[in-house]
N, C-alpha and C positions, 0 to 999 in steps of 0.2 A: 215626678216625671214618669211616663209610662215605661213599662219593662222593655218594649220593642225599641224605644228611643235609646235606652241604656245599652242594649245589645249593639245597636248600630254605632253608637258613639264609641263603645269599647272596641268594636272591630276596626273602626277608622283609626283609633288611637294605636292599636297593635300594628296595623299596617304601616302607619307613619313611623313608628319606632323601628319596625323591621327594615323599611326602606332607608331610613337615616343610618342605621347600623350597617346596612349593605353598602351604602355609598361611602361611608368612612372606611370600610374594609377594602374597597376597590382602590386600585392605584389610579394613576392619571390615565393610563390606557383604558381601564374599565369605565371610568367616568366619561371619557370622550366617546367610547362606544355606546354607552347608555344615552348620551346626548344625541348622537348621530342616528341611532337605530330608528326612531320615529320618522325622521326625514327620509331615510333610505326606504322604509316601508311605503311611505306616501309616493315617492318617486316611482317605485316598482308598480304600485297600483295604478298610477296615472299612465305609465308606459303600457301596461297591460290593457287598460281600457282603450287607449288610443289605437293600439294595434288591433284590438277586437273590432272597433268601429271601422277601421280601414279595411280589414279583411272582410267584414260583413258587406261593405259597399262593393268591393271587387267581386265577391261571390254573387251578389245580386246582379251586377253587370254581366257576369259570365253566364248566369242562368237565363237572363233575358236574351242574350245573344243566341244561346243554345235553343231556346224555345222558338225564336224567330227563324233560325236555320231549319229546325224540324218542320215548322209550319210551311215554310217555303218549299221544302222537299215534298211534303205531302200534297201541297197544292200543285206542284209540278207533276207528280205522279197522277193526280186526278185529271189534270189537263191532258196528259198522254192517254189515259184511259178513255176519256170522253172523245178525244180525237180518233182513237182507234174505233170507237163505237160509230162515230160519224162516217169514217171510211167504210165500215161494214155496211151501214145503211145506204151509202151511196152505191156500193157494189151491188147490194140486193135490189136497189131501185133500177139499176141498169139491166138486170137479168129478167128473164121471164118469170112471172109470178105463178109458176106451176109447182105443185108439191114435189114432184120428182126432181125438178131442177134445183130447188132449195135444199132438198135432202142430199143430193149429190155434192152441192157446194159445201154444206156443213160437214159431210163425211170427208171431203177432201181437206178441209181446214182442221178437222179434228185428229189428224195424223199426229204421232208423237212429236213433241217439240225437239228441235236440234239441241245438242248438249252445249253448244257455244252460247255465251252470254252476249247479248247485243243491247245497245242503248236505245235502239229504235223500237218504238212500240209496234210499228207496222211490220217488222221483220218476224214477229212471232205469229204462229198460226192463230186463226180466229178463235178457237176454243180457249187457247191460253190467254188471249187478250180479254176474254169475257170473264175469267175467273178472278177478277179484281177484288 
């Protein structure tokens, strides 16, 4: 027989003797614990995997909702900005198309914005609405 086979056989033989000696030395409580330990480990591993899968699913759902909410918020802001641009264009279309009249309208709208926060895009001055 090859030398590696003898070493493996010797190791298995020593391990078997050690385990049989250990089992004989253990009392009834130790033998029951040794018998239940693999099933306890398997149950803990299965529970951990199940909770991992459940939490992964709920995290995916939460991220999807969050992305949808952010996308809707950005689209709403874009709609408000485009509406304010449309309002400005309509305003300029009604005015005289002279350089001085446009300059005065832009200077009037470029005054500092009020410190209060408003949800309406049209309540902000023209210059503030353009800085999107």
